[in-house]
Structures are given as structure tokens and as C-alpha cells.
C-alpha positions in Angstrom: 44.0 -40.7 35.7 41.5 -39.6 37.2 39.4 -36.3 38.0 41.0 -36.8 41.3 44.6 -36.5 40.3 44.2 -32.9 41.1 45.6 -32.3 37.3 43.7 -30.7 34.5 42.3 -33.5 32.1 43.8 -32.9 28.3 41.3 -33.2 25.7 41.9 -32.9 22.3 38.7 -31.5 20.2 39.3 -32.6 16.4 36.1 -30.6 14.9 36.6 -28.3 11.8 32.8 -26.4 12.8 33.5 -23.3 15.0 29.9 -23.4 16.2 30.2 -26.9 17.5 34.1 -26.2 19.2 32.5 -23.1 21.2 29.6 -25.3 22.3 31.5 -28.0 23.3 34.1 -25.4 25.3 30.9 -24.0 27.4 29.5 -27.3 27.7 32.7 -28.6 28.8 33.4 -25.3 31.2 30.2 -26.0 33.1 31.6 -29.6 34.2 33.2 -30.3 37.4 36.6 -31.4 36.0 39.1 -29.1 35.2 40.6 -29.3 31.9 42.6 -27.9 29.0 40.9 -28.4 25.6 42.8 -28.2 22.6 41.2 -27.7 19.2 42.6 -29.1 15.8 40.2 -28.3 12.9 41.0 -31.3 10.5 42.6 -34.6 11.1 46.4 -33.8 9.9 46.5 -31.1 12.3 45.2 -33.9 15.1 48.0 -36.6 14.1 50.7 -33.9 14.3 49.2 -32.9 17.6 49.3 -36.3 18.9 52.8 -36.9 17.4 53.8 -33.9 18.3 55.0 -32.5 15.3 55.5 -29.3 13.5 53.6 -26.7 15.4 52.6 -28.9 18.1 56.2 -29.7 19.5 55.4 -28.8 22.3 51.6 -30.7 23.0 50.6 -32.7 26.0 49.6 -36.4 25.3 45.5 -35.7 25.4 43.7 -37.7 28.0 41.1 -38.2 25.9 40.1 -37.3 22.3 36.9 -36.0 21.1 36.8 -37.1 16.9 34.2 -35.3 13.9 33.8 -37.6 11.5 33.2 -35.3 8.3 36.4 -32.9 8.4 38.5 -31.5 6.1 41.6 -32.5 4.2 41.4 -35.8 6.7 38.1 -37.2 7.8 37.8 -38.5 11.2 37.5 -42.3 10.0 40.8 -42.1 8.4 42.2 -40.0 12.0 40.7 -43.1 14.0 42.6 -45.8 11.5 45.8 -43.9 12.1 45.3 -43.3 15.9 44.5 -47.1 16.3 46.8 -48.9 14.3 49.7 -46.6 15.7 51.9 -48.3 18.8 52.5 -44.9 20.6 48.2 -43.7 20.4 46.6 -46.9 20.3 45.6 -46.8 24.2 44.4 -43.3 23.4 40.7 -43.1 24.2 38.8 -41.6 21.0 35.1 -40.9 21.5 33.7 -39.7 18.0 31.2 -37.1 18.6 29.6 -36.6 15.3 26.3 -35.2 13.7 25.7 -38.4 11.8 23.5 -41.3 13.1 23.9 -43.2 9.9 23.9 -46.8 11.3 27.0 -47.4 8.4 29.0 -44.3 10.8 28.6 -45.8 13.8 29.6 -49.6 12.7 32.5 -48.5 10.6 33.8 -46.4 13.8 33.7 -49.3 16.1 35.3 -51.3 13.6 38.2 -49.0 13.6 38.2 -49.1 17.8 36.3 -46.0 18.4 35.9 -46.3 22.4 32.3 -44.5 22.0 30.1 -42.8 19.3 27.7 -40.2 20.4 25.6 -38.1 18.4 26.1 -34.5 18.5 23.2 -32.6 20.3 21.3 -29.7 18.4 21.0 -27.3 21.1 23.3 -25.7 24.1 21.5 -28.2 26.7 22.3 -31.2 24.5 26.0 -30.6 24.0 25.8 -29.6 28.2 24.2 -33.4 28.8 26.5 -34.8 26.1 29.6 -33.1 28.1 28.1 -33.8 31.6 27.8 -37.5 30.2 31.7 -37.2 28.9 32.6 -36.3 32.4 31.1 -38.6 34.5 31.8 -41.4 32.5 35.8 -41.1 31.4 36.9 -39.1 34.1 34.8 -40.5 37.0 33.8 -44.0 36.0 36.7 -45.7 33.4 39.8 -47.7 34.5 43.0 -46.9 32.6 45.8 -49.2 31.0 49.1 -48.0 32.6 50.0 -45.1 30.7 53.1 -46.0 28.7 56.3 -43.5 29.1 55.1 -40.3 27.6 57.9 -38.1 25.0 59.8 -35.8 26.7 
């Protein structure tokens, strides 16, 4: 999966803060990579989306997951643990995008096999920078493992 495949990049944003959702959407819209951003507000819905359950039965397999840590119902660390221990999901790249810069949150996220940890910026320009960094790294530079057979 690279941006040059001429297909939109599927991104799953797991975020409960509507303001952060809007900033992320705007930041990604400013980029050069066409993407389909899917948003779920909590960890339970994230896992339903990823497992194509309930209302997400037709959800696409995301190319990248942007995961907040502090959410209602099921927090990001629990979601990360579920993803990385599920043989069908564990290869999906997960970038933790959190307002926390606490060393314990960063360490725990990497212990749970997060692929990257980014601290949310406080302003729109910062979100643009983060979105550009995500695009430059994840959709231009990174080599991905062979994709497993996707569920139909």
C-alpha cells in the first residue's frame, strides 16, 4: 500500500473529541494523498469496525489507524491490546495520537506494540504538520508486510 496506487488510503480515526476530529479531517484534507477518513468515537466501535461487526459489516480494512488513548467505554490502550493480539488485525499500523505526553503512556503504548506515538498539537497549524508527517512517512516511505486475504 502506497499513495501511488491511485486508490484512496483508508484511515480509521478513533477519537471521541469532535474538535480533534475536525482538526484531523482538515489536516488530512490539506495533504497530497487522497484518503477516506472513517471516524468512530470509542474503542468498542473501533473493534466492531475492524472486525466488520454490527453496523460496520461493510467497513473497509483501514490502511492506518489513528488512535486516541483517553476515550469512554473502552480506552485506547485496551483497543491497542486487542488489535495487536488478534491474528487478523495485528499487522495493521496503529499510530497513537494523544494529548498525553506522559512517559508512562508513551512507554505503555509501545509495550502494546503501537507503531508510533504522536502528541496532539494544540493548534490548527500543528495538526497540519502532524497530518503532513503522517502522510510523508506512512504513505510515502513505509514498506508494509504482504496483505493478508481481506474478508469479503
